[in-house]
C-alpha positions in Angstrom: 53.6 -51.0 3.9 52.7 -51.9 7.3 53.8 -55.2 8.8 51.2 -56.4 11.3 51.4 -59.0 13.8 47.8 -61.1 16.0 47.1 -60.9 19.4 50.3 -61.5 21.1 53.1 -59.3 21.4 56.6 -61.5 22.3 59.6 -59.5 23.9 63.3 -60.9 22.7 63.3 -63.8 25.1 59.9 -64.9 23.6 57.8 -63.9 26.2 55.0 -61.3 26.7 55.3 -59.0 29.0 52.1 -57.7 28.9 49.8 -60.6 28.8 46.0 -60.8 28.1 43.9 -62.7 30.1 40.3 -64.7 29.6 38.5 -67.1 31.0 36.1 -70.0 30.2 32.3 -70.3 30.0 32.6 -73.5 32.7 34.6 -71.9 35.1 32.8 -68.8 34.8 29.5 -70.5 36.0 30.5 -72.1 38.6 31.0 -69.3 40.7 28.4 -67.1 42.2 27.3 -64.1 40.9 29.8 -61.9 43.3 32.6 -63.9 42.2 31.2 -63.8 38.6 31.3 -60.1 38.7 34.8 -59.8 40.2 36.3 -62.4 37.8 35.4 -60.7 34.4 36.3 -57.1 36.0 39.2 -57.5 37.1 40.6 -59.6 33.1 38.7 -56.9 31.7 40.9 -54.1 33.6 43.9 -56.5 32.9 43.3 -56.7 29.2 42.7 -52.8 28.6 45.9 -51.8 30.7 47.8 -54.4 28.8 46.8 -53.3 25.7 47.4 -50.0 26.1 51.4 -51.3 27.5 51.3 -53.0 24.5 50.2 -50.0 22.3 53.4 -48.0 23.8 55.7 -50.9 23.0 54.5 -50.5 19.6 55.1 -46.6 19.2 58.4 -47.2 20.2 58.9 -49.2 16.5 59.2 -47.9 13.2 56.1 -46.7 11.8 56.1 -50.0 9.2 55.5 -52.3 12.7 52.8 -50.2 14.1 49.8 -52.6 13.2 48.3 -55.4 15.4 45.4 -57.7 15.2 43.4 -57.5 19.0 42.4 -60.6 20.6 38.9 -61.5 20.8 38.9 -61.3 24.7 39.2 -57.9 25.7 36.1 -58.5 27.3 35.8 -62.2 28.2 32.6 -63.8 28.1 30.7 -60.6 27.0 28.3 -62.4 24.9 27.5 -64.8 27.1 23.9 -64.0 28.5 24.8 -64.3 32.3 27.8 -62.5 31.8 26.4 -59.8 29.3 24.0 -58.6 32.3 27.1 -57.9 34.4 28.7 -55.7 32.5 25.8 -53.3 32.5 27.1 -53.1 36.4 30.6 -51.8 35.5 31.3 -51.2 31.7 31.1 -47.8 32.1 34.3 -47.8 34.2 36.1 -48.6 31.5 35.0 -46.3 29.0 38.3 -44.0 29.9 40.7 -47.0 29.3 39.1 -47.8 25.8 39.3 -44.2 24.7 42.8 -43.9 26.5 43.9 -47.0 24.3 42.1 -45.6 21.0 43.5 -42.2 21.1 46.9 -43.5 21.6 47.0 -45.8 18.8 45.3 -42.8 16.3 47.6 -40.1 17.5 50.8 -43.1 16.9 49.6 -44.7 13.5 49.0 -47.8 14.8 46.7 -50.0 12.8 44.2 -51.8 14.9 42.0 -54.8 13.8 39.8 -57.7 14.9 39.2 -61.3 13.5 35.9 -62.7 15.1 36.3 -66.4 15.6 35.6 -69.1 13.3 32.0 -70.0 14.2 30.8 -66.2 13.4 29.1 -67.4 10.3 27.2 -64.7 8.8 26.9 -66.8 5.7 25.2 -69.7 7.6 21.9 -71.3 6.2 21.1 -71.6 10.4 19.2 -68.5 11.5 20.4 -69.3 15.1 24.0 -69.1 14.2 23.6 -66.0 12.2 21.9 -64.5 15.2 25.1 -65.7 17.4 27.3 -64.5 14.5 25.8 -61.2 14.2 26.0 -60.7 18.4 29.7 -61.5 17.9 30.7 -58.9 15.3 28.2 -56.2 17.0 30.6 -57.2 20.1 33.8 -56.8 18.6 32.5 -53.5 16.5 31.2 -52.4 20.4 35.1 -52.7 21.4 36.3 -50.5 18.5 33.5 -48.0 18.7 34.4 -47.6 22.7 37.9 -47.1 21.3 36.6 -44.2 19.1 36.4 -46.1 16.0 33.2 -47.2 13.5 32.7 -43.3 12.4 34.3 -43.8 9.3 34.6 -46.2 6.6 37.6 -48.8 7.5 39.0 -46.7 10.5 39.1 -50.2 11.8 39.3 -53.5 10.7 36.5 -56.3 11.7 37.7 -59.5 9.7 35.8 -62.6 8.9 35.2 -65.2 6.5 32.3 -65.9 4.1 31.9 -69.9 4.3 28.7 -71.0 5.1 26.0 -72.6 3.0 24.0 -69.3 2.8 26.7 -68.2 0.5 27.0 -65.0 -0.7 23.1 -63.7 -0.2 23.1 -65.3 3.0 26.3 -63.2 3.8 24.6 -60.0 2.3 21.1 -60.6 4.3 23.1 -60.9 7.3 25.3 -57.8 6.7 22.5 -55.6 6.1 21.1 -56.3 9.8 24.5 -55.0 11.4 24.5 -51.6 12.7 26.1 -48.5 10.8 29.2 -49.0 13.2 29.8 -52.6 12.6 29.4 -52.3 8.2 31.8 -49.5 8.4 34.6 -51.8 10.4 33.6 -55.5 8.6 35.9 -56.9 6.0 35.8 -60.6 4.6 38.5 -62.9 3.3 38.3 -65.7 1.3 39.4 -69.2 3.1 41.6 -72.3 1.9 38.6 -75.1 1.8 35.0 -73.4 1.1 34.9 -70.3 0.2 37.5 -69.0 -3.0 38.6 -65.5 -4.0 36.0 -65.4 -6.7 33.6 -66.3 -4.0 34.0 -63.3 -1.5 34.8 -60.7 -4.6 30.7 -61.1 -4.6 30.9 -59.3 -1.8 33.2 -56.3 -2.9 30.4 -53.8 -3.1 29.3 -54.2 0.2 32.3 -54.4 2.3 36.0 -54.4 1.4 37.9 -57.9 0.7 40.9 -59.0 2.8 43.4 -61.3 0.7 44.5 -64.2 2.3 47.9 -65.0 -0.2 48.1 -68.3 1.7 44.5 -69.4 1.7 44.5 -68.7 -2.0 47.6 -71.3 -2.5 45.9 -73.9 -0.5 42.7 -73.8 -2.1 44.1 -73.2 -5.8 47.5 -74.6 -6.2 48.1 -70.6 -7.5 50.6 -68.0 -6.3 48.4 -65.1 -6.9 50.7 -62.1 -8.3 49.8 -58.6 -8.0 49.1 -58.0 -11.5 46.3 -60.3 -11.7 42.8 -58.8 -12.7 41.4 -59.7 -9.0 43.8 -57.1 -7.4 42.2 -54.3 -8.8 39.0 -55.2 -8.0 40.4 -55.4 -4.0 41.9 -52.9 -4.0 38.6 -50.6 -5.2 36.5 -52.2 -2.4 38.5 -50.6 -0.2 37.6 -47.2 -1.7 40.6 -45.4 -1.0 41.9 -46.8 1.8 44.9 -49.0 2.2 43.8 -52.8 1.3 45.3 -55.7 4.2 46.3 -59.3 2.8 47.2 -61.9 5.3 50.4 -64.0 5.1 51.3 -67.2 6.4 53.1 -70.0 4.8 52.9 -73.9 5.9 54.7 -75.4 9.0 58.6 -75.8 8.4 59.0 -79.3 7.2 56.5 -79.6 4.9 57.4 -77.3 2.2 60.7 -76.5 0.6 62.9 -73.6 2.4 63.1 -72.0 -1.4 60.9 -71.9 -4.1 57.4 -72.0 -4.7 56.1 -75.1 -3.8 53.8 -77.5 -6.0 51.1 -79.1 -3.7 51.0 -81.9 -6.7 54.8 -82.4 -5.8 54.4 -82.2 -1.8 51.9 -84.9 -1.8 50.8 -83.6 1.4 47.2 -83.8 2.8 45.6 -80.2 2.6 44.9 -79.9 6.3 48.4 -80.2 7.1 49.1 -77.3 4.5 46.8 -75.2 6.1 48.9 -75.1 9.5 51.1 -72.0 10.0 54.9 -71.8 10.4 56.6 -70.8 13.4 58.7 -68.0 11.1 58.8 -67.1 7.7 61.9 -69.4 6.3 61.4 -69.2 2.6 62.2 -66.0 1.0 61.0 -66.5 -2.2 57.8 -66.5 -0.7 58.5 -63.9 1.5 59.7 -61.6 -1.5 56.5 -62.7 -3.3 54.1 -61.7 -0.1 56.1 -58.3 -0.2 55.6 -57.8 -4.3 52.1 -56.7 -2.7 53.1 -52.8 -2.3 49.6 -51.7 -2.3 49.1 -53.6 1.0 49.6 -53.7 4.2 50.5 -57.3 5.6 49.0 -59.1 8.7 51.5 -61.4 9.4 49.8 -64.7 10.7 52.9 -66.6 12.1 52.6 -68.6 15.2 56.1 -66.2 16.5 53.6 -63.1 16.3 55.7 -59.9 16.3 59.4 -62.0 16.2 58.7 -63.7 13.2 56.8 -60.1 11.4 60.4 -58.5 12.7 62.5 -61.2 10.6 60.5 -60.1 7.6 60.5 -56.3 7.8 64.5 -57.2 8.0 64.4 -59.6 4.9 62.8 -56.3 2.9 65.9 -54.3 4.0 63.8 -51.8 6.0 62.5 -50.3 2.7 58.9 -50.5 3.6 
């Protein structure tokens, strides 16, 4: 079992030694063409160099902790038309950096992934939204492909939600429009409001299902167990690749520090239950998450790898 974290790597002082940079569309468009080119080139080089330094730090950790979700801003504003045309001028200069990162991750058993944002809705009933979602997924697939992934089924994970008025049929239609590389990497997860685990299981023959156990609890008030029949279906959707689940808990003070919380007893709005905690403070829930022994766990928690490390220590380093 691997335990991963999302996007930001903290040192022991809760600082980012290798911060990733971003910029806004507004700032970018306020610049002249030369300034725009300089800005996105500098940020792209910074982000790839810092990604490599982060991977080097992960390589120093136990193999069970070599798992990370990459942020979406490796190439800032890539899907903005005014930026996309500028990338043509210098993107080939970044190829060696991408390859260096991908080779290092594979050679050191570091599992990587992306999670496009909430506005990438392949299942939308709005064709323009679907078009932009496909473009966004393909951008993430490009970054992964430049690192040498996308050649085999699930050698890299690009995870999205299936929420959208188009439902499964809309998702399926959009999925068919993706490149072979993107199809190899795409996964879909349940969410806490509109798309249940049963809903996303409709896609199990298209792509792997990512189980978010916190989302499932928020939506259903149910703590799903490893022997639930749906777990076997999830595992089968990964076709022999080790599956991934997402683990988060509600914020400190919202749920008890021990035991399985019951939403009927909490009297807390579902919207408050969705927000993630800083650390994993409830060992009952920690043991529950760790009981899914056939899965790797992506830790969705505000203190990132520091919280993940405490979960690893709780597990007694038996992973």
